[in-house]
N, C-alpha and C positions, 0 to 999 in steps of 0.2 A: 480701582475696582477689584474684581476677583481673578484668581488664577484657576483656569479650568482645563482639565485633561479630557480630550475627546478621542475615543477609540472607535474607529469605523473603517471597514475595509473597502467601502464603495467611495471612489474618488469624488463623484458628483455630490453625494450626500455630505461628505466631509467639507467640501468647499462651501456649500450652503450653510452648514452649521457654523463653520469658522467665520464666515462673513457676518452672519446675524449676531454672533457674540462679540465680534470686534466692533460692530456698530454701537453696541451698548457699553463700550469701553473696557471690556474684559480682555485679559491676556490668555491666549489659547495655545496649549501644547497638544500636538496631534500624534496619533499612532495608528497604523493600519492593521495591527493585530493585537491580540490580548497580551502576549508575552512582552512586546515592546511597551504597551501601555502600563503594565505592572511595574516594569523597571522605571518608567517615567514617574509614576505615582510615588514609588518609594523614594526616588531621588528628590523630587520637588515638593511633595506633600501639598497637593492643590487644595483649593477651597471647595471644589466640586468635581465630580466625574460624570461624563456623559458617555455611555457605551452601547454599541450595537450588541444584540444577543448572538446573532449568527455570524461568528468569525472563525476562521480556521485555527486549529490548535487550541489555545486558551480562549474559550468563548466568553460571552458577557456574564453568564452565570458563574463561571469559574473565577472571573476577575472580581465580581461582586463578593464572592465567598472569601477570596484572599484578602480583600480590603476589610471585611467585617471581622476577620480572624486576626488582623494585625493590631496590636495594642495601641500603637500611636496613630493609626489611620481609621479605626473602626467607626468613628463618628462622622467621617466624611460623607456629605450628601451624595447620593448616587442615583442617576436617572438612566433607565434602560430604554433602548429604542427597539421596537418590534414591528414586524409586518402584521397585517390583518390575519394571515394564516397562522401566525405564532401566538395569537392572543390567548389561546387556551393554556399556554405555558406560563402566563403571567402570575398565576397563583404561586408557582415555584419561585419566581423572582421576588414577590412580596414576602414570601416565607423566609427567603435568604436575607431580607432586610433592605430591599430597594425602597427608595423614598418616593419615587414616581415613575411613570413610564409614558412614552409617547409613541403613537402609531405612525409608521412610515407610509407614504411620504411625509416627511417632517414639514410642518408649516412654521415659518420663522416666528410669527407672533405667538403661537402656542409654545414654542421652544423658549422664547424670551420670558414668557409669563411663568413657565415651570421653573426655569433657572432662578428667576427673581424670588419665587416663593420659597425655594430651598435655601437660598442665601439669606433671606429674611428669617427663616426658621433658625438657621445657624446663629445669626446675630441675636435673635431673641434668647437663645440658649446661653450665649456668652454674657448677654446683659443680665440674665437672671442670676448667673453665678456671681457677677460683680455686685449685684444688689444684696446677695446673701453675705458677701464679705463686708459690705457696708451696713449690715444689719437693717436693711430696708425690706425684709421679707414680707412683713405684714402688708405693706402697700401693694406689693406684687401679687400676693395671694388674694387681696381684696379685688383686684382687677380681674383675676382669673377664677374667682369663686364661682362654682357651679351649683352650690347648694342653695335652693330657693329660700329656705328658712333663714339662712345667714343674711341674704339680701333683704328679707323682710325686716329683720331686726334693725338694720341700719337705715332703711329708706322708706318703708311702707307708710309710717305715720305721716311723713312729710309729703311724699309723692301723691298719695291717694286723697289728701286734703285739698289738692289743687284741682281746678276744673280741667277736664280732659275730654276731647282734644282742645277745648278752649275756644273762645269766640274768635280770637285772632287767627288760629289755625283753621277753624271751621269755615271761615269766609274766604280762604285762599283758593285760588285755582292756579296750579303750579305744574311745572314739568321738572322731573328729576332725571338727568341723563344717566345717572348711575344710582340705582336703589337696590335694596335687597328685600325680596318678597318671601314671606313665610305663610304657608297654608297648612292648616291642621284640621283633620276631620276624624270622626269616630269610625274605626274599622268595623266591618260586619254590620253596617247601618241598616241594611234590609232585614237582617235577623232581629235586630233590636226593635225595628218598627213592627214586625210581626209578633214579637213576644210581649210588648207593652201596649197598653191602650194609649190614646193620644195624650191624656192627662199625665199618665206616668212617664211617658216619653218626654213631655215638655218639662216635667220636674227634673228629670235626669240631665237633659241638655242645659237647662238653666243653671244647675249647680256646677257643671263642668265648665261651661263657657263664660260664666261670670268670673270664675277663678282664672280661666284662660285669658280674659281681657285684662285682669289685674297683672297677670304674669308678663304679657308682652309689653304692657305699659311700664312695668317695673324695669324692664331691660331696654327701655328707650324707644319703643315703636313710635313712629311719627303718626300713624293712624291705624285703626283696627276696624274691621267690618265683618259681619256675619253673612256668609254666602251659603244658602241652603242649610245643611247641618255642619258647616265648616267655619273656621275662623281664619280670616285673611288679614295679615298685618304687614305694614310697610315700614322698613327701616331706612333712614337717610342720614347723611352727615354733611351738612353744608360747609363744615370747616375743613373737609379733607377731599382731595381729588381721587382717593382710592376707596375701594370697597372693603378694606380689611377691617376697619373698626366697626362699621355697620354689620358686616358679616359675623363678627364675634358676638355682637349683641343679639343678633337673630339666632345664632346657634345656642347661646346661653338660654334664650327664651324657649327654644325647642326642647332642650333638656329639662327645663323647668316644667313645660307642658307634659313631658313624658313622666316626670315624677308625680305630677298631679293625677295623671291617668292611673298610675299604680295605686294611689290613695283612693281613687274613685272605685276601684274594684272592691275594696273592703266596704265602702258605703253602699254599693249596689247589693252586695250579699246581705247586709243588714236590713236594707230597705225592702228588698223583694226576696225573702228567704225561701218562699214556696215556689218560685218560678225557675224553670230551667233556662238560664240565660247564657249567652256567649260571654267569654272573658272580655272585660272592658279594656280596650286598647285604643290609643290614638296614633294615627299615622301623620307624619309631618314631612313636608318637602320645602326646601329653600332654594331659590333661584335668584339671579341678579341680572340687571339690565335696566334700560330706560323705562320709566313709569310716568304717566300723566295723571294728575288729579283732576277729575271732572266734577264740576259743581252743577247739581241739578236743582232747579227751583220749581216751586209749584206742586211738589209732591205732598200727599197727605195733608191737604188743607193749607198749603203754603210753606211747610217745613222744608228747608234746604238740606240737601245731602251732598257730601263730597266723596266721590268714589275713585279708587285707583283703576286705571284701564291701561291696556296695551298688551303686546305679545308676551312680555315678561310675566304679567299676571296670569294670562291664559296658560302659559307653559308651566307655571308653578302649580296650578290646579291640576293640570294633566299629569304632571310628574307624580303627584301623590296618588291619583286614581290609578296610575299604571304601576305603582310600586310593587315589588315582589320581595318575598323573604320575610323573616321574622323581625328584622331590625326596623324600628319605627321612624328613624330620622334619616332622610335622604337628601343629599346635597348635589347640585349640579357641579361639574368640575371647576368652573370659574370660582364658585363659592368655596369649594374645597381648597383650592390653591390660595385663596385670600386668607384662610384660617389655618394654613399648614402649621403643624406643631401644637395646635390647640385642641385637636380631636384625634380619635383613633380610627383610621379607615378600616372597614371590615370587608367590603366587597364592591367591585365596580362592575357595571353592566350598562346596557343601552335600553332606553325606552323610546317607543314610537309616539310622537306627539301629533295632534291634529294639524293638518295644513303645513307640516314641516317636511321638506323634501328629504332630510337626513335625520336619522335617530339621534337623540341626545344622550350623551354619556353621563352617568350619574354614579354616586358612591354612597353606600350605606355607611353610617358612622356611629360610633359609641363615644361616650366621654372618655377622657384619659383615665387610666386606672389611678386610684388614690395612692399617694406615696407616703 
């Protein structure tokens, strides 16, 4: 497994971290101050560093800065540990190049997930370099393609010719212990409802959400449904026990929806040139967890419907409606860690969800910059 250096001056926290990582098969080297940790890192060149921020002498920020400025060590994944009172300083840590951070007291499961995500990101980077050497770049770029038009050229004619969701899927009543839920709706929906009459509003929603349905289908959604003025899509992967692959497909779909929203702005201006309208923007939230598919019979003259239900679905809707800031795509932290290395985190914050005793931490993300 991996060689990990842990810098922590609290003996109890150190024992907990060391035990959790040993259980995963990792080799752990410990240091109770930043100076000792820096000497260990330079000598052993670990696969990952976990460091507390508040240490005497060389603190966690100093250690991170030293690692990032060292030519041979600058790509080493680095996770910071912080108390709730120090969270305001995390912008400094992310600016210096921290890959993730955990709030103390540290929970072993969250630590293990964060470490696994960073090691997976490192492995993905190494594999990508090997693929380039073997001249298999085209296949890797195809898997990572974010441009919706490129995907259309390769798959649209085939995919949209098939019935979807299909009779076999439509008749299923199923439970997914791990699914990824995407919810997208139009921002400033009340302003749009006041500015347009019902017929104009229906025309606008029809244009955007018909394209949105094609987009989530294109990236492999298991099902899609309209909830009010929003689009709810569920991504599952029966062939894998992890959420990484379905999470990547959901995030690709989110960026496709964001691109469609940008195109809609031009259409709106052409269609309603004389109206003072808000800017057309879509907000998108992605969350993961268990989802049940509920089959309802006898609705609308006997037509059956299959709907996703459960706390994961409710929280995805609430995440989007509580979203703040200008960035349109928001991920819960489990989804973020599942797609580490494939998106660019912008800001992390908490949202309060209905009937949840604790707020949920989320992260606004952007696509990776083009290279």
